[in-house]
N, C-alpha and C positions, 0 to 999 in steps of 0.2 A: 946549582939548580936554581933558576930564577923563581920558579913557582914550585913549592913543595907539594909532592903528591901525598895523598892520605891513604894510610894502610890501617885496616881494622885487624888487630892481632888478637886471636882467641886461643887461650890455653889455660887449663885448670891448674897447672903446676907453676907456682910463683917462681921457682928456681929456673924455669924456662922463660916465662913471660917477662919478668923484669929485665934480665940481661938482653933479651931480644929487643924489647922496647927501647932500651937505652942505646943499643948498637944501631938500630934503625934511625933513631932520632939524631944520633951523632953523624949518621950518614946522609942527613938532609931530608929525611921523610918526616911527615907529621903522622904520629901514631896514636890511634885510639886503642887502648888495651882493655880487654875483657877477661875476667878470671873464670869464665864459664860460658857454656853455650847460650843460656837464656840471656845473660848480660850482653853477649855478642849480638844476638838478634835485636835486643832493645837499642843498643848503640847504633846498629846499622839503620834501624827504623828512624832514629833521631837525626842521623847524618847521611842518609843514603845518597843525596846529591853530591856530597863532597868526597865520598870514598871511591878510590881508584882500584883497590885490591883488597881481598880478604885473605888472611893467612889463618888457618884453623887447624888445631890438632885434631886428628881423626877420633882418637879414643879419649872421651871425656865422660864423666858420670852425668846422668840425667839427660843431657842433650849433646849428642856426638857432633863432631865437625860436619859430618854428612847431613845431619838434621839441621844444623845451622845453615848450611849451604842451601838446602831445600827451602827453608823459610825465607832467606834473604832473596833467593831467586824469584820468589813470588812478587817482590817489590822491584827488583832489577834483574831481569833474566840474563843480561849480558855481563854481569860483574864477574871478573876472573877470580877464581879461588885457587889458592895454593895450599894444599893439604900437607901437613907435616906429621910424621909418624915414626915410631920405633918398631912398628909391626913389620912382618915380612910382606913382600909385595902382593902375594896372593890374598892374605888377610886384608891388606889395605884396599885392594881393588874390590874385594867382596863387600867391605864396609861402605865404600863410596857408592857403589851401584852404578847406575847409568847417568852420567853427567857429561856435559860438553864444557869446553872452556875451563878445564881444571888442570892442575899440575900437581905433581907428587914429589916431595922431598923427604928423604929418609934421614932420621936422626942417627947418630950425630952428624952435623954438617958445619962447615966453617962459615964465617961471616962472608967471606969472598964468594963462596958457593951460593949463599942465600941472596946476596946482592946481585950476583950474576943472573940468578933465576928471576928475581924481581924485575930487573931491567929488560930481560927478554920477554916478560909477560906484559909489562906496562911500559909503553914508550915514555921517555922522560919529557918533561916540560909540555905536557898536553895543553895546559892553560884553558881547559874546558869548564872550569868551575864557574 
């Protein structure tokens, strides 16, 4: 990858956040990691022009992934969001509500599955930063 894409990764569980951050970094992505919804919104606000994709856990205390998506979409309505969850599909869709340009990935998933999903959502080497 000649130009690294930037992913904002938001998950309140360190045992999920840290390995995902490391795996994505080793796969050539620049990763901004937030350990909660509010931190995710703040990181997005500070780096909104550089972020290509947001990956957020749906179920987090205080500010859910859907809440994060709603707030960041006020800044960039077109940013793609990949929700990750261990909830069943009905509960996940209920939590997400009405969104466009979002994707849903159920835990557990393999790195290959995650990378495949990311590459289908965000074209590589956009160079638009």
